SETI-843717 format. One record per residue (C-alpha): residue in one letter; residue number from 0; x, y, z. Coordinates in steps of 0.001 Angstrom, whole numbers, plus 500000, padded with zeros to 6 digits. Example, Ala and Ser with C-alpha at 12.3 -4.5 7.8 and 13.67 -1.06 7.14 Angstrom:
2
REC seti dogu      u      v      w
REC    a    0 512300 495500 507800
REC    s    1 513670 498940 507140
//
This chain:
721
REC seti dogu      u      v      w
REC    m    0 530403 497422 444980
REC    n    1 530733 494142 443342
REC    l    2 528541 491199 443545
REC    k    3 530405 489445 446254
REC    t    4 530325 492351 448461
REC    l    5 526749 492758 447740
REC    s    6 525634 489226 448362
REC    f    7 527571 489536 451627
REC    s    8 525750 492668 452807
REC    v    9 522478 490781 451907
REC    l   10 523686 487812 454210
REC    i   11 524407 490250 457155
REC    f   12 521039 492081 456740
REC    l   13 518964 488986 456470
REC    l   14 520989 487232 459812
REC    g   15 520196 490922 461558
REC    i   16 516634 490365 460824
REC    v   17 516792 486748 462045
REC    k   18 518466 487799 465112
REC    s   19 515847 490520 465943
REC    t   20 512804 488079 465158
REC    a   21 511093 486966 468368
REC    q   22 510824 483333 468830
REC    e   23 507959 481435 470160
REC    v   24 508632 479416 473297
REC    p   25 506454 476261 473946
REC    l   26 505164 475367 477381
REC    h   27 506958 473070 479518
REC    k   28 504322 472798 481954
REC    k   29 500780 473877 483073
REC    t   30 499282 472968 486310
REC    a   31 496616 473893 488499
REC    v   32 498229 475350 492217
REC    g   33 494967 476397 493761
REC    d   34 491273 476626 493321
REC    r   35 491188 477929 489456
REC    i   36 494814 479213 489762
REC    v   37 496889 477839 486972
REC    e   38 500851 477936 486674
REC    f   39 502314 478360 483266
REC    i   40 506086 477596 482969
REC    p   41 507607 477787 479537
REC    k   42 510249 475461 478170
REC    g   43 513704 476800 478932
REC    f   44 512697 478593 482192
REC    d   45 515560 478584 484870
REC    k   46 514856 479787 488509
REC    n   47 518390 480352 488689
REC    k   48 518044 483182 486080
REC    t   49 514660 484471 487172
REC    p   50 514017 483646 490997
REC    s   51 510682 484294 492680
REC    l   52 510647 487290 494931
REC    i   53 506732 487729 494579
REC    l   54 505408 484546 495916
REC    a   55 504842 483803 499543
REC    a   56 505918 480548 499092
REC    e   57 506444 477798 496373
REC    v   58 503463 476500 494802
REC    s   59 502665 472785 494379
REC    s   60 500770 471111 491763
REC    k   61 497073 470424 492682
REC    g   62 496466 468516 489500
REC    k   63 495001 469322 485932
REC    i   64 493845 472618 484823
REC    p   65 489802 473047 484765
REC    a   66 488419 471480 481695
REC    d   67 486857 474703 480603
REC    w   68 490147 476819 481057
REC    s   69 490609 479198 478048
REC    l   70 493320 481934 479300
REC    i   71 496827 480608 478101
REC    p   72 499631 483156 477932
REC    e   73 502041 482702 474869
REC    f   74 505890 483015 475619
REC    t   75 508575 484452 473404
REC    v   76 512284 485509 473354
REC    k   77 513864 488100 471570
REC    n   78 517551 489027 471729
REC    n   79 517404 487143 475027
REC    k   80 514806 489291 476425
REC    a   81 511673 487169 477408
REC    s   82 508136 488535 476946
REC    a   83 504681 486839 477518
REC    v   84 501471 487854 476237
REC    l   85 497702 486972 477184
REC    k   86 495044 487653 474132
REC    l   87 491669 488892 475153
REC    e   88 488421 488025 473813
REC    g   89 485188 490128 474239
REC    d   90 484885 493331 476110
REC    v   91 487265 493181 479252
REC    s   92 487942 496179 481553
REC    l   93 491572 496063 482997
REC    y   94 492937 497081 486242
REC    g   95 496206 496834 488118
REC    g   96 499781 497376 487424
REC    g   97 500300 498662 491172
REC    e   98 501436 501823 491691
REC    v   99 500751 503657 488618
REC    t  100 499696 507279 487611
REC    g  101 496726 507815 484875
REC    p  102 493044 506167 484833
REC    l  103 491816 503429 486959
REC    l  104 490607 501671 484045
REC    r  105 493948 500524 482453
REC    n  106 492826 499700 478809
REC    g  107 494939 501241 476340
REC    q  108 497734 501940 479091
REC    s  109 501482 501228 479505
REC    i  110 503906 501441 482537
REC    k  111 507557 500825 482852
REC    l  112 508712 498451 485773
REC    w  113 511937 499829 486921
REC    n  114 511538 501417 490332
REC    t  115 512519 505244 490263
REC    d  116 512824 508375 492398
REC    t  117 510402 510509 490424
REC    g  118 509642 513678 492252
REC    a  119 506125 514955 491054
REC    y  120 505984 511809 488930
REC    s  121 507882 513676 486461
REC    v  122 510146 510818 484901
REC    e  123 509024 509553 481599
REC    g  124 505664 511434 482170
REC    g  125 504492 509289 485103
REC    k  126 504778 505973 483250
REC    r  127 507777 504791 485651
REC    l  128 507262 505229 489487
REC    y  129 508571 503826 492509
REC    q  130 507318 500293 492710
REC    t  131 506535 497277 490521
REC    h  132 503537 495232 490456
REC    p  133 503446 492823 487390
REC    w  134 499901 492064 487873
REC    v  135 496830 492961 485796
REC    m  136 493012 492156 486723
REC    g  137 490409 491782 483854
REC    v  138 486587 492186 484313
REC    r  139 484427 490953 482028
REC    k  140 481101 492292 480881
REC    d  141 479059 489337 483047
REC    g  142 481176 490362 486453
REC    s  143 483427 487383 486284
REC    a  144 487143 488364 486539
REC    f  145 490723 487044 486049
REC    g  146 494123 487985 487029
REC    i  147 497698 487508 485662
REC    l  148 500909 487729 487394
REC    f  149 504196 487712 485733
REC    d  150 506566 486257 488167
REC    s  151 509611 488355 487316
REC    t  152 511689 491299 488741
REC    w  153 513637 491961 485481
REC    k  154 513298 495256 484233
REC    a  155 510199 495203 482157
REC    e  156 507452 497254 480385
REC    l  157 503535 496085 480984
REC    i  158 501091 496887 478387
REC    t  159 497415 496478 478742
REC    n  160 495451 496837 475461
REC    s  161 492055 495918 475035
REC    d  162 492825 492839 473074
REC    q  163 495898 491614 474903
REC    i  164 498070 492227 478083
REC    m  165 501617 492245 477140
REC    y  166 504877 491850 479291
REC    n  167 508081 492577 477977
REC    s  168 511039 492059 480050
REC    e  169 514773 492758 479620
REC    g  170 515814 489159 481256
REC    a  171 515377 485583 481047
REC    l  172 512201 483337 480929
REC    f  173 509674 483579 483928
REC    r  174 506501 481733 485184
REC    v  175 502767 483383 484816
REC    y  176 500147 482450 486885
REC    i  177 496437 483078 485995
REC    i  178 493467 483356 488358
REC    d  179 489954 482864 486942
REC    r  180 487132 483309 489092
REC    k  181 483397 484512 489676
REC    s  182 483959 487758 490514
REC    p  183 487132 490448 491117
REC    q  184 486898 489850 494838
REC    e  185 487435 486278 494315
REC    v  186 490549 486762 492142
REC    l  187 492011 489137 494730
REC    k  188 491796 486434 497347
REC    g  189 493359 484337 494923
REC    l  190 496258 486948 494265
REC    s  191 496838 486615 498350
REC    e  192 496831 482903 498252
REC    l  193 499881 483245 495917
REC    t  194 501624 486304 497220
REC    g  195 500532 486601 501058
REC    t  196 498614 489118 502784
REC    i  197 499338 492117 505041
REC    k  198 500014 491475 508795
REC    l  199 497371 492853 511144
REC    p  200 498627 496504 511903
REC    a  201 498629 497777 515112
REC    r  202 495440 499895 515892
REC    w  203 497547 503038 516189
REC    t  204 498848 503037 512479
REC    l  205 495430 503574 511352
REC    g  206 494956 507093 513151
REC    y  207 496051 510294 511485
REC    h  208 499972 510700 511073
REC    q  209 501756 514196 510793
REC    c  210 504983 514436 509170
REC    r  211 507487 517163 507730
REC    f  212 510769 516950 505762
REC    s  213 511879 517773 508461
REC    y  214 510601 518822 511941
REC    d  215 514350 519913 513032
REC    s  216 514696 519401 516677
REC    e  217 513064 517755 519686
REC    k  218 511749 521079 520655
REC    r  219 509750 521655 517298
REC    v  220 508526 518250 517502
REC    m  221 506988 518739 521103
REC    e  222 505327 521934 519826
REC    i  223 503607 520024 516956
REC    a  224 502303 517344 519349
REC    d  225 501362 520029 521906
REC    t  226 499320 521977 519450
REC    f  227 497334 518898 518294
REC    r  228 496417 518151 522008
REC    e  229 495650 521789 522809
REC    k  230 493369 522117 519755
REC    k  231 491976 518671 520250
REC    i  232 492594 517613 516865
REC    p  233 493037 513971 516621
REC    c  234 496446 512710 515686
REC    d  235 498639 509254 516903
REC    v  236 501905 509635 515065
REC    i  237 504632 512203 514670
REC    w  238 507350 511546 511839
REC    m  239 511111 512309 511841
REC    d  240 512408 512588 508371
REC    i  241 516432 512763 507705
REC    d  242 517364 515720 509713
REC    y  243 517190 513968 512938
REC    m  244 520318 512050 512098
REC    q  245 523865 513107 512554
REC    g  246 524916 514332 509303
REC    y  247 522455 511883 507483
REC    r  248 524124 508947 508937
REC    v  249 521693 505957 509376
REC    f  250 520752 504767 512783
REC    t  251 522173 507943 514477
REC    f  252 520811 510992 516230
REC    d  253 521936 514613 515900
REC    s  254 524151 515584 519035
REC    i  255 522488 518856 519500
REC    r  256 518905 518738 518021
REC    f  257 518238 515168 518864
REC    a  258 520445 514858 521555
REC    n  259 517975 512785 523905
REC    p  260 515602 510798 521551
REC    k  261 514440 508349 524479
REC    v  262 513211 511397 526390
REC    l  263 511628 512852 523099
REC    n  264 509831 509486 522614
REC    d  265 508739 509185 526249
REC    n  266 507421 512593 526044
REC    l  267 505577 511713 522849
REC    h  268 504206 508502 524401
REC    k  269 502835 510235 527574
REC    k  270 500908 512566 525517
REC    g  271 499387 509658 523458
REC    f  272 501613 509710 520429
REC    k  273 503780 507443 518700
REC    a  274 507287 508005 516953
REC    v  275 508269 507052 513473
REC    y  276 511511 507536 512166
REC    m  277 513385 507385 508616
REC    i  278 516021 504785 507614
REC    d  279 517384 504897 504421
REC    p  280 519719 502101 502839
REC    g  281 522855 504371 501796
REC    v  282 525375 504129 504461
REC    k  283 527987 507057 504627
REC    v  284 531410 506317 503746
REC    d  285 533094 507271 506786
REC    k  286 535963 505243 508422
REC    d  287 534941 506739 511952
REC    y  288 531395 505716 511736
REC    s  289 530403 502543 513192
REC    v  290 527888 501214 510961
REC    y  291 529791 501536 508063
REC    q  292 533011 500089 510169
REC    s  293 530782 497018 510860
REC    g  294 529479 496574 507549
REC    t  295 532679 496477 506114
REC    q  296 533672 493922 508812
REC    n  297 530943 491818 508035
REC    d  298 531444 492202 504126
REC    v  299 527770 493353 503491
REC    w  300 528327 496047 500837
REC    v  301 527411 495841 497234
REC    m  302 530653 495218 495201
REC    k  303 531523 496447 491670
REC    n  304 532744 493954 488951
REC    d  305 536380 494768 489931
REC    g  306 535774 493768 493571
REC    e  307 535878 497398 494960
REC    e  308 532866 498780 497064
REC    y  309 530075 500494 494862
REC    h  310 529670 504178 496224
REC    g  311 526677 506268 494899
REC    k  312 525892 509727 496304
REC    v  313 522845 510123 498483
REC    w  314 522232 512521 501368
REC    p  315 525387 511841 503179
REC    g  316 527605 512470 499978
REC    d  317 529425 508958 499000
REC    c  318 527281 506000 500312
REC    v  319 527765 502195 499963
REC    f  320 524686 499814 499904
REC    p  321 523775 496656 501946
REC    d  322 523572 493741 499425
REC    f  323 520215 492555 500520
REC    t  324 520354 489522 498325
REC    d  325 522804 487920 500615
REC    p  326 521115 486397 503656
REC    k  327 524278 487582 505763
REC    s  328 523759 491032 504908
REC    r  329 519834 490909 505487
REC    k  330 520610 489524 509126
REC    w  331 523265 492197 509669
REC    w  332 520959 494943 508690
REC    s  333 518183 493454 510951
REC    g  334 520579 493188 513808
REC    l  335 521009 497433 513460
REC    y  336 517411 497833 514680
REC    k  337 518088 496444 518473
REC    d  338 519646 499581 520157
REC    y  339 518218 501834 517776
REC    l  340 514606 500644 518895
REC    s  341 515600 500558 522424
REC    t  342 515154 504627 522464
REC    g  343 511436 503945 522202
REC    i  344 510992 504436 518586
REC    d  345 507478 503017 517369
REC    g  346 507817 502540 513611
REC    v  347 510411 502814 510797
REC    w  348 510101 504537 507443
REC    n  349 512474 502896 504597
REC    d  350 512755 505657 501948
REC    m  351 515345 506215 499006
REC    n  352 515235 502475 498786
REC    e  353 514732 502088 494856
REC    p  354 517952 502422 495313
REC    a  355 518188 505884 494567
REC    v  356 521496 507338 493791
REC    n  357 522197 511130 492742
REC    d  358 524486 510635 489626
REC    n  359 524324 514068 488368
REC    e  360 528103 514305 488061
REC    l  361 527525 511990 485139
REC    p  362 526840 513145 481590
REC    e  363 523180 513134 481239
REC    d  364 522786 510395 478736
REC    k  365 524484 508207 481146
REC    r  366 522443 509045 484216
REC    l  367 520507 506170 485953
REC    g  368 519369 507457 489115
REC    t  369 520418 504057 490685
REC    m  370 523226 501416 490192
REC    p  371 524706 500450 486710
REC    y  372 522869 497610 485431
REC    d  373 525780 495397 485395
REC    t  374 526398 495598 489323
REC    p  375 526706 492324 490493
REC    h  376 524851 490950 493652
REC    k  377 526085 488020 495576
REC    g  378 522804 486046 496183
REC    g  379 522692 483460 498721
REC    g  380 520226 480861 500196
REC    n  381 517528 480437 497673
REC    l  382 518851 483471 495355
REC    p  383 521375 483116 492590
REC    k  384 523935 485670 491912
REC    g  385 522705 488225 489641
REC    s  386 522703 491584 487910
REC    h  387 521491 495072 489286
REC    l  388 519307 494592 486153
REC    l  389 517550 491429 487634
REC    y  390 517231 492500 491453
REC    h  391 516968 496556 491149
REC    n  392 513034 495843 491378
REC    a  393 513624 493740 494155
REC    y  394 515968 495840 496347
REC    g  395 513327 497675 498444
REC    r  396 511407 494567 499055
REC    l  397 514333 492713 500338
REC    m  398 515253 495484 502593
REC    v  399 511935 495828 503974
REC    e  400 512020 492153 504761
REC    a  401 515308 492574 506623
REC    s  402 513895 495717 508322
REC    y  403 510653 493862 509312
REC    e  404 512819 490879 510905
REC    g  405 514949 493289 513006
REC    i  406 511970 495217 514256
REC    l  407 510334 492390 515252
REC    k  408 513247 490900 516893
REC    a  409 513966 493961 518846
REC    n  410 510180 494340 520096
REC    p  411 508796 490805 520000
REC    t  412 505502 491574 521857
REC    k  413 504534 494423 519167
REC    r  414 503458 494594 515878
REC    p  415 506166 495959 513599
REC    f  416 504990 499181 511592
REC    l  417 507052 499778 508391
REC    l  418 506480 502169 505643
REC    t  419 508178 501914 502208
REC    r  420 508625 504020 499174
REC    s  421 510019 501138 496958
REC    n  422 508621 497816 496863
REC    l  423 507519 494567 494609
REC    l  424 504330 492842 494298
REC    g  425 504344 490821 497631
REC    g  426 506199 493195 499750
REC    q  427 502805 493777 501101
REC    r  428 503826 491239 503792
REC    f  429 506355 493257 505307
REC    a  430 505374 497152 504655
REC    a  431 502672 499658 504204
REC    t  432 503517 502162 501416
REC    w  433 502719 505743 500518
REC    t  434 502529 507069 496949
REC    g  435 505798 508861 496980
REC    d  436 506820 512574 496093
REC    n  437 503427 513979 494845
REC    y  438 502697 517526 494081
REC    a  439 500452 520198 495897
REC    g  440 498112 520656 493083
REC    m  441 494604 519484 492304
REC    d  442 495592 517312 489570
REC    h  443 497853 515209 492009
REC    l  444 494779 515398 494791
REC    k  445 492312 513773 492073
REC    l  446 495263 511289 490892
REC    s  447 495680 510060 494490
REC    v  448 492246 508226 494499
REC    p  449 492799 505888 491702
REC    m  450 496536 505370 492606
REC    s  451 495478 504022 495864
REC    i  452 492655 502200 494605
REC    t  453 494683 500507 492042
REC    l  454 497581 499349 494804
REC    g  455 494733 497859 496561
REC    l  456 493724 495872 493367
REC    s  457 497504 494595 493424
REC    g  458 497424 493310 496965
REC    q  459 498625 496356 498828
REC    p  460 495617 497519 500617
REC    f  461 497637 499589 503239
REC    s  462 498466 503019 501248
REC    g  463 497646 506474 500876
REC    p  464 499186 509875 499444
REC    d  465 500875 512472 501094
REC    i  466 497594 514518 502174
REC    g  467 498244 518183 500841
REC    g  468 500857 517252 498479
REC    f  469 504613 516990 499404
REC    l  470 506281 519282 496833
REC    g  471 505340 523045 496540
REC    d  472 503207 525276 498712
REC    t  473 499870 523982 499529
REC    s  474 496807 526448 499717
REC    g  475 494234 526150 502824
REC    d  476 491591 525502 500157
REC    l  477 493723 522491 498403
REC    w  478 494619 521355 502103
REC    a  479 491014 521051 503101
REC    n  480 490127 519649 499764
REC    w  481 492518 516956 500204
REC    l  482 492292 516092 504033
REC    g  483 488311 516124 503631
REC    f  484 488575 512516 501890
REC    g  485 492262 512114 502715
REC    a  486 490757 511198 506181
REC    f  487 489293 508085 504940
REC    m  488 492583 506635 502996
REC    p  489 493433 503460 504454
REC    f  490 497017 505205 505521
REC    s  491 496322 508832 506464
REC    r  492 499711 511284 506686
REC    g  493 500046 514793 506030
REC    h  494 503533 515805 504733
REC    a  495 505383 518554 503375
REC    c  496 508622 519126 501689
REC    a  497 511652 521459 502814
REC    g  498 511302 524961 501948
REC    t  499 507498 524592 501541
REC    n  500 504804 526272 503727
REC    d  501 503548 524995 507039
REC    k  502 501159 522022 506376
REC    e  503 499463 521339 509751
REC    p  504 495869 521226 510305
REC    w  505 495892 524650 511930
REC    a  506 498348 526258 509638
REC    y  507 495858 527834 507427
REC    g  508 493428 529879 509940
REC    p  509 490597 529087 512025
REC    e  510 488258 528038 509259
REC    i  511 490709 525271 507651
REC    e  512 491620 524279 511556
REC    k  513 487880 523714 511978
REC    t  514 487212 521719 508720
REC    s  515 490504 519981 509581
REC    r  516 489148 518895 513003
REC    i  517 485740 517505 511542
REC    a  518 487624 515526 508723
REC    l  519 489782 513789 511536
REC    e  520 487168 513454 513951
REC    r  521 485008 511578 511402
REC    r  522 487979 509283 510868
REC    y  523 488544 508585 514396
REC    r  524 484883 507638 514941
REC    l  525 485255 505142 512211
REC    l  526 488319 503391 513639
REC    p  527 486220 500500 514881
REC    y  528 485204 499975 511232
REC    l  529 488357 500797 509691
REC    y  530 490219 498219 512055
REC    t  531 487664 495134 511196
REC    l  532 488384 495882 507700
REC    f  533 491833 495649 508088
REC    y  534 491590 492487 510182
REC    e  535 489648 491107 507080
REC    s  536 492202 491931 504817
REC    s  537 495157 490479 506886
REC    k  538 493085 487114 506715
REC    t  539 491818 487006 502986
REC    g  540 493642 489637 501048
REC    m  541 490507 492017 500373
REC    q  542 490983 495724 499769
REC    v  543 490344 498476 502575
REC    m  544 489709 500870 499808
REC    a  545 487707 499484 496830
REC    p  546 486494 501058 493404
REC    v  547 482811 501387 493260
REC    f  548 482240 498981 490717
REC    f  549 482823 496385 493572
REC    a  550 479253 497278 494726
REC    d  551 478123 495295 491520
REC    s  552 480586 494266 489083
REC    k  553 477924 493862 486470
REC    d  554 477120 497108 486223
REC    l  555 479210 498498 483121
REC    r  556 478432 502273 484492
REC    l  557 480827 502056 487372
REC    r  558 483745 500411 485632
REC    a  559 485665 503721 485089
REC    e  560 484385 505648 488084
REC    e  561 487576 507160 489842
REC    q  562 486511 509892 491876
REC    a  563 484438 508049 494395
REC    f  564 485444 505100 496237
REC    l  565 484279 502396 498847
REC    l  566 485672 501534 502249
REC    g  567 485114 497959 502392
REC    e  568 481861 496884 501119
REC    n  569 479250 499098 502863
REC    l  570 480827 502794 503057
REC    l  571 480647 504867 500006
REC    v  572 483021 508218 500245
REC    v  573 482321 510648 497539
REC    p  574 485003 513545 497790
REC    a  575 484034 517000 497777
REC    f  576 485954 517463 494457
REC    a  577 484093 514861 492646
REC    k  578 481961 516116 489608
REC    d  579 478844 513949 488443
REC    p  580 480432 510929 489983
REC    i  581 479020 507782 488614
REC    l  582 477419 505797 491830
REC    p  583 476011 502234 492850
REC    s  584 472474 502012 492541
REC    g  585 470291 500453 495231
REC    i  586 469848 501603 498725
REC    w  587 472184 503924 500255
REC    e  588 471637 506136 503359
REC    e  589 473755 509448 504166
REC    l  590 475952 508988 506984
REC    n  591 476955 512045 509386
REC    l  592 479441 511488 511928
REC    v  593 480299 514946 513514
REC    e  594 478324 517791 514104
REC    g  595 478625 520208 511209
REC    d  596 480139 517629 508746
REC    k  597 477011 517903 506413
REC    q  598 477211 521804 506140
REC    d  599 481152 521676 505547
REC    k  600 481895 522228 502001
REC    y  601 484940 520184 502224
REC    q  602 483958 516897 503614
REC    a  603 483258 513696 501554
REC    k  604 479945 512646 501581
REC    l  605 479552 509213 503284
REC    s  606 476684 506828 502421
REC    i  607 475952 503427 503957
REC    k  608 474799 500399 501925
REC    g  609 471395 498979 502248
REC    g  610 471623 495610 504432
REC    s  611 474789 496932 506315
REC    i  612 475477 497814 510030
REC    i  613 478765 499993 510518
REC    p  614 480584 500103 513989
REC    a  615 481839 503521 515029
REC    g  616 483424 504806 518165
REC    k  617 483020 508132 519977
REC    i  618 485618 510816 519083
REC    i  619 488907 510200 520694
REC    q  620 492125 512131 520166
REC    n  621 494227 508997 519664
REC    a  622 493875 505431 519043
REC    g  623 494747 504523 522459
REC    e  624 491899 505607 524210
REC    n  625 488191 503648 524487
REC    s  626 486416 504049 521415
REC    f  627 483497 501834 523022
REC    d  628 482425 504179 525342
REC    p  629 479945 503971 524124
REC    l  630 479720 501951 520736
REC    s  631 477880 503106 517890
REC    l  632 476008 501126 515327
REC    f  633 474713 502915 512135
REC    v  634 472026 500831 510571
REC    c  635 470683 500838 506901
REC    l  636 468192 498128 506158
REC    d  637 467901 496466 502684
REC    a  638 464716 495967 500728
REC    k  639 463782 492891 502595
REC    g  640 464069 495262 505949
REC    t  641 467249 493326 507440
REC    a  642 470924 494417 507926
REC    k  643 474210 492761 509004
REC    g  644 477781 494010 510228
REC    e  645 480892 492761 511884
REC    l  646 483172 494441 514698
REC    y  647 486376 493180 515421
REC    i  648 488169 493939 518919
REC    d  649 491414 493042 520300
REC    a  650 494123 494610 522493
REC    g  651 495378 496812 519479
REC    d  652 498832 495589 519614
REC    g  653 500791 492650 520177
REC    f  654 499825 488811 519281
REC    g  655 497463 487848 521760
REC    f  656 494877 487785 518880
REC    e  657 496698 484933 517481
REC    k  658 495920 482854 520624
REC    g  659 492495 483711 520613
REC    d  660 492395 486838 522616
REC    y  661 489846 488868 520250
REC    a  662 486132 488976 519719
REC    m  663 484678 489411 516308
REC    l  664 480977 490101 516892
REC    t  665 478257 489797 514333
REC    f  666 475265 492255 514548
REC    t  667 471980 491950 512729
REC    a  668 469097 493973 512475
REC    e  669 465559 493000 511401
REC    k  670 461977 494946 510658
REC    k  671 459180 493672 512119
REC    n  672 455818 495798 511611
REC    d  673 456879 499056 513372
REC    t  674 459822 497766 515354
REC    v  675 463710 496938 514143
REC    l  676 465578 494693 516668
REC    v  677 469180 495047 516536
REC    t  678 471085 491849 518316
REC    v  679 474675 490303 518393
REC    s  680 474134 486931 516803
REC    d  681 477324 485592 517189
REC    i  682 480550 486431 519145
REC    e  683 483877 484674 517933
REC    g  684 486936 484709 520065
REC    k  685 487880 484340 523661
REC    r  686 488288 488031 524649
REC    n  687 485883 489344 527318
REC    i  688 484597 492574 526056
REC    s  689 482023 493162 528812
REC    n  690 484092 496046 530206
REC    e  691 484969 497505 526934
REC    v  692 481369 497557 525386
REC    t  693 479153 498378 527852
REC    k  694 476875 500730 526172
REC    i  695 475435 500711 522420
REC    n  696 473711 503643 520759
REC    v  697 471887 502554 517624
REC    h  698 471287 504962 514677
REC    l  699 468984 503639 512293
REC    l  700 468786 505595 508843
REC    l  701 465626 504898 507050
REC    d  702 464225 506795 504166
REC    g  703 466422 510031 505064
REC    k  704 465404 510139 508846
REC    t  705 467316 508724 511677
REC    y  706 465825 506751 514669
REC    e  707 467651 506128 517901
REC    g  708 467871 503223 520298
REC    t  709 469977 502470 523184
REC    g  710 470993 499161 524841
REC    t  711 473586 496515 525656
REC    l  712 475095 493374 523852
REC    n  713 471837 491741 524781
REC    g  714 469883 493722 521913
REC    i  715 468223 496939 521317
REC    t  716 464768 497659 520053
REC    i  717 463938 500877 518115
REC    t  718 460412 501921 517301
REC    v  719 459945 503067 513684
REC    k  720 456926 505542 513078
//
């Protein structure tokens, strides 16, 4: 090699170094957009390259950032890929990231944000799941907290080290939002100010749901429903997986096995059940299929760069996919629900919407499990044209928005219920979620607790796992252990994969049937409390299922506890599997709701926090029955001898509550000498509840003893001896 060649080689090498070095990007703008919420925009940010699909609405400046503000992200670009880092000082406990496996405490963790069909969480060791939540919350030693939101849908990696939070995207520059407030609860409220809250769900959605892939005929569905009622095991919903369809064609019904869906749904309704059916985004390529014909005529499909339809294999074989970035496509999709829901369907399940594509025919090193990165999306409205690398993580989010609008338009007097597998931070505005295709094992049982807590800490309070485990056979012992605490998850559904054993509450013999009944009766007694929590969440963005450190954010002992959890602020749930859980200090009294629950080894232990009143109903078989005949109040006094609690009541469905047809009752209790007086101190709303709440039973839990009292809304006096 001569000197000239050597010099040229060195130059190329040095140019390579320069090209691969991250370039710092200065801030273009930083401004307050809410109470201690600051927006950071890097120089060169272009919303046509990184549109927001996370924010509920565009924010506006509220002035300069607070004088004491210290959290400033740093932006870089390397090879046209943007990153942001927030450097941390002191000891900070990190949480969030949305749907994640691994520990609740996220210090020293990393995840990939690329929504993926990952059975048993097997892809990349569980580091890549079905949803994208580019959000981290930090809690300092003094209990104050902050949160950072990376407003991007590009494929990315989220790294949460103890000294810094890093978000490395594979796309253009993006905005960052940071919330810094006095408590983690206040930070979550700030997140909801940016991304919105869940809509108040119908009361029936908080009951128990039973599902299988698949109940294969109308006859089998009614056998399941009849058995629940004959055995007096509470249940509200039966689910239909893909086998109800005609050859897996969405919006159709099998002409033999589900020939009369309206009759089936009517029969379910007569027995107090609701019916939820699955709809996937993949539409079978079939020129004789009306949905394919209509979509083709309306030009709604994702197209390849050469202008031909993009085809991917899903359950029906070759499928096309609506381009949900296009407002026209979303409107078309919404319109499909009118005739479909006219059969009496009550809720919809959007699955496979990462979107999942079976590309096993390709060489292994070329398999993506979804559309190629460079597949174009049309955009429209406020969304620009863009590649699948930009829009993949938002595909499910855009699908559920279109589905929600269609369901609401088809049934404008009912609250839509929609469950989704894939979603994006902010998508809680449209759909509840579950934690995907888990496995029937104790490891996934234990993992389901921090997974649902973390979703709540990331703005999605309506979630839960497949109870019993979806993949693999489930033993009676595993089922009972899982249902024993799964009955208190925000979304409570048993599910099973094709080819696995039966996983209904009675499938494991009389003893497990009995323990299943106890678990579900406990949930149904707590429906008034749960419904109140969901109402509060719809207003403020607060979690329904919370980590135990929410009881005292300054108690460092609690920061990593992931076996036990809180329902709201006042009910502590300790699953039977929990070994030496670290629990909050203070006054906590054990709560027993159903005869035999204390003696049953599978039941989670429930405890009420001192200073609280928890409303409960009677045992009912479905949420459509009257819980308040009578209403029960469980009272646990604080050290001052006082307690307080709330109960929200409305019609259970519809939108009358938005016009005042609701009642929010505030109960107070106070101990004076040997008596405790429980009264209604306030009633908000216009709803007349005199015919609903005619009798109140009070259970005062004090020093391990229970004192009883009976009365009405006018007040109850209990004598303590």
